[in-house]
C-alpha positions in Angstrom: 0.2 0.3 0.2 2.8 2.2 0.8 4.5 2.6 -2.1 1.2 3.8 -3.9 0.5 6.4 -2.4 3.2 10.1 -0.8 1.3 9.8 3.1 -0.4 7.5 5.7 -2.2 8.3 8.7 -1.9 6.4 11.5 -5.4 6.9 14.0 -5.0 5.1 18.1 -8.3 5.4 19.3 -8.4 5.7 23.0 -12.0 4.7 24.4 -12.6 6.4 27.6 -16.1 4.9 30.2 -18.1 7.5 31.1 -17.6 6.3 35.2 -13.7 7.3 34.4 -15.6 11.4 33.5 -16.5 13.6 35.6 -20.0 14.9 35.6 -19.2 18.7 33.8 -18.4 15.1 31.3 -13.8 16.0 31.4 -11.1 13.3 32.0 -8.8 14.4 34.5 -5.2 16.1 33.3 -3.3 13.4 35.4 -5.6 10.2 32.8 -5.4 12.3 29.9 -1.9 12.9 30.2 -1.8 8.6 30.4 -3.6 8.1 27.6 -1.9 10.4 25.3 0.7 8.4 26.2 0.4 5.6 26.0 -1.5 6.0 22.4 2.0 7.5 21.2 3.6 4.6 22.4 1.5 2.5 19.9 1.4 5.0 17.3 5.4 4.8 17.4 4.6 0.5 17.9 2.6 0.6 14.4 5.2 3.0 12.7 7.8 0.6 12.9 5.4 -2.9 12.7 5.1 -1.7 9.9 7.4 -1.0 6.7 6.5 2.5 5.7 8.2 4.4 3.1 5.9 7.4 3.0 5.7 10.3 5.5 3.1 9.3 8.0 1.0 11.6 10.0 0.3 10.0 13.6 -3.7 11.0 15.1 -4.6 10.8 18.5 -8.7 10.1 18.7 -9.9 9.8 22.8 -13.5 9.3 23.2 -16.6 9.0 25.3 -20.3 7.6 25.2 -21.2 11.0 25.8 -18.6 12.5 22.9 -14.5 13.3 21.1 -12.4 14.4 24.4 -9.5 14.7 22.0 -8.5 14.8 18.8 -4.7 15.2 18.2 -1.9 14.6 15.2 0.9 12.2 18.1 
């Protein structure tokens, strides 16, 4: 696949159970940082596992039943 494209996207999805959110629907900064770090490590593993010969953008998507918590480049 990568030999036919100039760019790829790698996305890591993290689901956060509603019980881990505050009543306002927020995630604690400590938990957010930990999950973001886990996602970044997983994306690095994906990149190392697959032979990617083109440019790749790594995206972290964190969500719960209440909606998207984080959508960011890793």
